TORKOL-4160 file (C-alpha; in steps of 0.2 Angstrom, whole numbers, padded with zeros to 4 digits, m for minus):
154
<pt num="1" X="0942" Y="m0091" Z="m0120"/>
<pt num="2" X="0941" Y="m0105" Z="m0108"/>
<pt num="3" X="0940" Y="m0093" Z="m0093"/>
<pt num="4" X="0926" Y="m0084" Z="m0102"/>
<pt num="5" X="0916" Y="m0100" Z="m0104"/>
<pt num="6" X="0919" Y="m0105" Z="m0086"/>
<pt num="7" X="0914" Y="m0087" Z="m0080"/>
<pt num="8" X="0898" Y="m0089" Z="m0091"/>
<pt num="9" X="0895" Y="m0106" Z="m0084"/>
<pt num="10" X="0897" Y="m0100" Z="m0066"/>
<pt num="11" X="0885" Y="m0086" Z="m0069"/>
<pt num="12" X="0872" Y="m0097" Z="m0076"/>
<pt num="13" X="0875" Y="m0110" Z="m0061"/>
<pt num="14" X="0873" Y="m0096" Z="m0048"/>
<pt num="15" X="0858" Y="m0087" Z="m0057"/>
<pt num="16" X="0848" Y="m0101" Z="m0063"/>
<pt num="17" X="0852" Y="m0115" Z="m0052"/>
<pt num="18" X="0856" Y="m0105" Z="m0036"/>
<pt num="19" X="0873" Y="m0114" Z="m0035"/>
<pt num="20" X="0865" Y="m0130" Z="m0030"/>
<pt num="21" X="0876" Y="m0144" Z="m0036"/>
<pt num="22" X="0864" Y="m0158" Z="m0033"/>
<pt num="23" X="0851" Y="m0149" Z="m0045"/>
<pt num="24" X="0865" Y="m0147" Z="m0058"/>
<pt num="25" X="0869" Y="m0166" Z="m0056"/>
<pt num="26" X="0851" Y="m0170" Z="m0058"/>
<pt num="27" X="0849" Y="m0159" Z="m0074"/>
<pt num="28" X="0865" Y="m0165" Z="m0082"/>
<pt num="29" X="0868" Y="m0183" Z="m0076"/>
<pt num="30" X="0885" Y="m0178" Z="m0072"/>
<pt num="31" X="0894" Y="m0184" Z="m0056"/>
<pt num="32" X="0899" Y="m0174" Z="m0041"/>
<pt num="33" X="0917" Y="m0175" Z="m0047"/>
<pt num="34" X="0914" Y="m0169" Z="m0065"/>
<pt num="35" X="0904" Y="m0154" Z="m0058"/>
<pt num="36" X="0919" Y="m0150" Z="m0047"/>
<pt num="37" X="0930" Y="m0151" Z="m0063"/>
<pt num="38" X="0919" Y="m0139" Z="m0072"/>
<pt num="39" X="0919" Y="m0126" Z="m0058"/>
<pt num="40" X="0938" Y="m0128" Z="m0055"/>
<pt num="41" X="0948" Y="m0114" Z="m0063"/>
<pt num="42" X="0963" Y="m0126" Z="m0064"/>
<pt num="43" X="0954" Y="m0139" Z="m0075"/>
<pt num="44" X="0952" Y="m0137" Z="m0093"/>
<pt num="45" X="0935" Y="m0131" Z="m0100"/>
<pt num="46" X="0935" Y="m0133" Z="m0118"/>
<pt num="47" X="0923" Y="m0129" Z="m0132"/>
<pt num="48" X="0916" Y="m0147" Z="m0133"/>
<pt num="49" X="0914" Y="m0149" Z="m0115"/>
<pt num="50" X="0904" Y="m0132" Z="m0115"/>
<pt num="51" X="0893" Y="m0137" Z="m0129"/>
<pt num="52" X="0889" Y="m0154" Z="m0121"/>
<pt num="53" X="0885" Y="m0145" Z="m0105"/>
<pt num="54" X="0874" Y="m0132" Z="m0113"/>
<pt num="55" X="0865" Y="m0146" Z="m0123"/>
<pt num="56" X="0862" Y="m0156" Z="m0107"/>
<pt num="57" X="0855" Y="m0140" Z="m0099"/>
<pt num="58" X="0843" Y="m0137" Z="m0114"/>
<pt num="59" X="0853" Y="m0122" Z="m0120"/>
<pt num="60" X="0860" Y="m0118" Z="m0137"/>
<pt num="61" X="0876" Y="m0127" Z="m0139"/>
<pt num="62" X="0886" Y="m0110" Z="m0141"/>
<pt num="63" X="0877" Y="m0103" Z="m0125"/>
<pt num="64" X="0894" Y="m0102" Z="m0115"/>
<pt num="65" X="0903" Y="m0095" Z="m0130"/>
<pt num="66" X="0892" Y="m0080" Z="m0132"/>
<pt num="67" X="0891" Y="m0063" Z="m0123"/>
<pt num="68" X="0874" Y="m0060" Z="m0114"/>
<pt num="69" X="0866" Y="m0045" Z="m0107"/>
<pt num="70" X="0868" Y="m0042" Z="m0089"/>
<pt num="71" X="0856" Y="m0053" Z="m0079"/>
<pt num="72" X="0852" Y="m0063" Z="m0095"/>
<pt num="73" X="0854" Y="m0081" Z="m0090"/>
<pt num="74" X="0845" Y="m0090" Z="m0104"/>
<pt num="75" X="0833" Y="m0087" Z="m0118"/>
<pt num="76" X="0815" Y="m0084" Z="m0113"/>
<pt num="77" X="0803" Y="m0097" Z="m0120"/>
<pt num="78" X="0784" Y="m0097" Z="m0118"/>
<pt num="79" X="0778" Y="m0115" Z="m0114"/>
<pt num="80" X="0760" Y="m0120" Z="m0115"/>
<pt num="81" X="0752" Y="m0128" Z="m0099"/>
<pt num="82" X="0754" Y="m0146" Z="m0106"/>
<pt num="83" X="0772" Y="m0143" Z="m0111"/>
<pt num="84" X="0775" Y="m0136" Z="m0093"/>
<pt num="85" X="0768" Y="m0152" Z="m0086"/>
<pt num="86" X="0778" Y="m0163" Z="m0097"/>
<pt num="87" X="0794" Y="m0153" Z="m0093"/>
<pt num="88" X="0790" Y="m0155" Z="m0074"/>
<pt num="89" X="0787" Y="m0174" Z="m0076"/>
<pt num="90" X="0804" Y="m0176" Z="m0085"/>
<pt num="91" X="0813" Y="m0166" Z="m0072"/>
<pt num="92" X="0805" Y="m0177" Z="m0058"/>
<pt num="93" X="0813" Y="m0192" Z="m0066"/>
<pt num="94" X="0829" Y="m0199" Z="m0058"/>
<pt num="95" X="0844" Y="m0194" Z="m0069"/>
<pt num="96" X="0847" Y="m0212" Z="m0075"/>
<pt num="97" X="0829" Y="m0214" Z="m0081"/>
<pt num="98" X="0829" Y="m0197" Z="m0089"/>
<pt num="99" X="0845" Y="m0202" Z="m0099"/>
<pt num="100" X="0837" Y="m0218" Z="m0104"/>
<pt num="101" X="0821" Y="m0210" Z="m0109"/>
<pt num="102" X="0831" Y="m0197" Z="m0119"/>
<pt num="103" X="0840" Y="m0211" Z="m0128"/>
<pt num="104" X="0824" Y="m0219" Z="m0132"/>
<pt num="105" X="0817" Y="m0203" Z="m0140"/>
<pt num="106" X="0833" Y="m0200" Z="m0150"/>
<pt num="107" X="0832" Y="m0218" Z="m0156"/>
<pt num="108" X="0814" Y="m0215" Z="m0162"/>
<pt num="109" X="0818" Y="m0199" Z="m0170"/>
<pt num="110" X="0832" Y="m0207" Z="m0179"/>
<pt num="111" X="0820" Y="m0221" Z="m0186"/>
<pt num="112" X="0808" Y="m0207" Z="m0192"/>
<pt num="113" X="0823" Y="m0197" Z="m0200"/>
<pt num="114" X="0829" Y="m0213" Z="m0209"/>
<pt num="115" X="0811" Y="m0216" Z="m0215"/>
<pt num="116" X="0809" Y="m0199" Z="m0222"/>
<pt num="117" X="0826" Y="m0199" Z="m0230"/>
<pt num="118" X="0822" Y="m0215" Z="m0239"/>
<pt num="119" X="0806" Y="m0207" Z="m0246"/>
<pt num="120" X="0813" Y="m0190" Z="m0250"/>
<pt num="121" X="0818" Y="m0194" Z="m0268"/>
<pt num="122" X="0799" Y="m0197" Z="m0271"/>
<pt num="123" X="0793" Y="m0181" Z="m0264"/>
<pt num="124" X="0786" Y="m0168" Z="m0277"/>
<pt num="125" X="0793" Y="m0150" Z="m0275"/>
<pt num="126" X="0779" Y="m0137" Z="m0270"/>
<pt num="127" X="0779" Y="m0118" Z="m0273"/>
<pt num="128" X="0790" Y="m0108" Z="m0261"/>
<pt num="129" X="0774" Y="m0101" Z="m0254"/>
<pt num="130" X="0768" Y="m0118" Z="m0249"/>
<pt num="131" X="0785" Y="m0125" Z="m0243"/>
<pt num="132" X="0784" Y="m0131" Z="m0226"/>
<pt num="133" X="0796" Y="m0123" Z="m0213"/>
<pt num="134" X="0805" Y="m0139" Z="m0210"/>
<pt num="135" X="0814" Y="m0137" Z="m0226"/>
<pt num="136" X="0807" Y="m0152" Z="m0235"/>
<pt num="137" X="0802" Y="m0150" Z="m0253"/>
<pt num="138" X="0785" Y="m0157" Z="m0251"/>
<pt num="139" X="0776" Y="m0170" Z="m0240"/>
<pt num="140" X="0773" Y="m0188" Z="m0242"/>
<pt num="141" X="0755" Y="m0185" Z="m0247"/>
<pt num="142" X="0761" Y="m0175" Z="m0262"/>
<pt num="143" X="0771" Y="m0190" Z="m0269"/>
<pt num="144" X="0769" Y="m0197" Z="m0286"/>
<pt num="145" X="0778" Y="m0211" Z="m0296"/>
<pt num="146" X="0780" Y="m0220" Z="m0280"/>
<pt num="147" X="0791" Y="m0236" Z="m0281"/>
<pt num="148" X="0782" Y="m0252" Z="m0282"/>
<pt num="149" X="0777" Y="m0260" Z="m0265"/>
<pt num="150" X="0788" Y="m0274" Z="m0260"/>
<pt num="151" X="0780" Y="m0291" Z="m0261"/>
<pt num="152" X="0775" Y="m0299" Z="m0245"/>
<pt num="153" X="0773" Y="m0317" Z="m0242"/>
<pt num="154" X="0757" Y="m0323" Z="m0234"/>
């Protein structure tokens, strides 16, 4: 399977990045040596390494595990104009700054998920027809029997 992963990665690298190692380094944050390892048939290329690489490239984590139609390098997504501008701005960042910003975004997302998880027991279920696509049983606006507010000192 590791050769299949490497073959799929090589095909993606040639088709989507034009074989440009500098571009791959910028997109993934990997060093020149790490990229050489990934391309070297004598080096291991396991499932975890493939999943991490796919994630850094913005692909599904199982991308290098799956068969793709000839010429299919990545799933097609329609971006709005503002999304394209944000994407280009992010791509223009130096790799270290992009990694730092991604860490900041992930930290903010964790705070939000923790916040929602704390309040989830107080969410009132809604009919399946009204159920949000994110899988939550309801929204914070639909809560009742909320716990008392914590006392604050003035």
